[in-house]
C-alpha positions as CSV (number, residue, x, y, z in Angstrom):
1,M,-18.3,5.5,-9.6
2,S,-15.1,4.4,-11.2
3,I,-12.0,4.1,-9.0
4,R,-9.7,5.1,-11.9
5,G,-8.0,8.4,-11.6
6,R,-5.7,10.3,-9.2
7,W,-6.7,10.3,-5.6
8,Q,-5.3,12.5,-2.9
9,V,-4.4,10.7,0.3
10,V,-5.7,12.7,3.2
11,E,-5.2,10.2,6.1
12,T,-3.1,7.2,6.8
13,P,-4.2,5.8,10.2
14,G,-1.2,4.7,12.4
15,Y,1.3,6.3,10.0
16,D,2.5,9.9,9.5
17,M,2.6,9.7,5.7
18,A,-0.4,11.8,4.5
19,L,1.5,14.8,3.2
20,A,-0.2,17.3,0.9
21,S,1.6,15.7,-2.0
22,A,0.6,12.1,-1.1
23,Y,-1.5,10.4,-3.9
24,I,-2.4,7.1,-5.5
25,L,-3.2,6.8,-9.3
26,F,-5.2,4.0,-10.8
27,D,-5.3,3.8,-14.6
28,E,-5.8,1.1,-17.4
29,A,-2.2,-0.1,-17.0
30,G,-2.1,-0.2,-13.2
31,G,-0.8,3.1,-11.7
32,E,1.6,4.6,-9.2
33,F,1.6,6.1,-5.7
34,A,3.7,8.3,-3.4
35,F,3.2,8.6,0.4
36,D,6.1,10.5,1.9
37,C,9.2,8.2,1.4
38,L,7.1,5.3,0.1
39,T,6.8,5.3,-3.7
40,G,6.1,2.7,-6.3
41,S,4.2,1.3,-9.2
42,I,0.8,-0.6,-9.1
43,H,0.0,-3.7,-11.1
44,G,-3.6,-4.9,-11.0
45,A,-7.1,-4.4,-12.2
46,C,-9.9,-1.9,-11.7
47,H,-13.5,-3.0,-12.0
48,G,-16.0,-0.2,-11.6
49,D,-15.8,0.9,-7.9
50,A,-13.3,-1.8,-6.9
51,V,-9.6,-2.5,-7.4
52,Q,-7.3,-5.4,-6.6
53,F,-3.6,-4.8,-7.0
54,G,-0.1,-5.6,-6.0
55,W,2.6,-3.0,-5.8
56,Q,6.4,-2.7,-5.8
57,G,8.5,0.2,-4.8
58,N,10.8,1.7,-2.3
59,D,10.4,2.7,1.4
60,E,13.2,5.1,2.3
61,M,15.4,3.6,-0.4
62,E,14.7,0.0,0.7
63,P,12.8,-2.4,-1.6
64,A,9.1,-2.8,-0.6
65,E,6.1,-4.7,-2.0
66,G,2.6,-5.7,-1.0
67,G,-1.0,-5.9,-2.2
68,R,-4.5,-4.6,-1.5
69,L,-8.1,-4.9,-2.3
70,G,-10.2,-1.7,-2.2
71,R,-13.6,-0.2,-3.0
72,T,-14.9,3.3,-3.0
73,A,-17.3,4.2,-0.2
74,G,-20.8,5.4,-1.1
């Protein structure tokens, strides 16, 4: 299963940011995301069912950044 595509965020443990419009998008060029007031662009690589990326964006109009490593379950 490829991780590329638009994913709906249904739960954010410890945070109240999983609104109906929350999503994360992985594509060939990186991607983008929106979780409530946290929005930004993704820079990284998708390899089959895994992704490693950094991100830059805004959290309630303040600059924010970070990184993650993920894999689809299943």
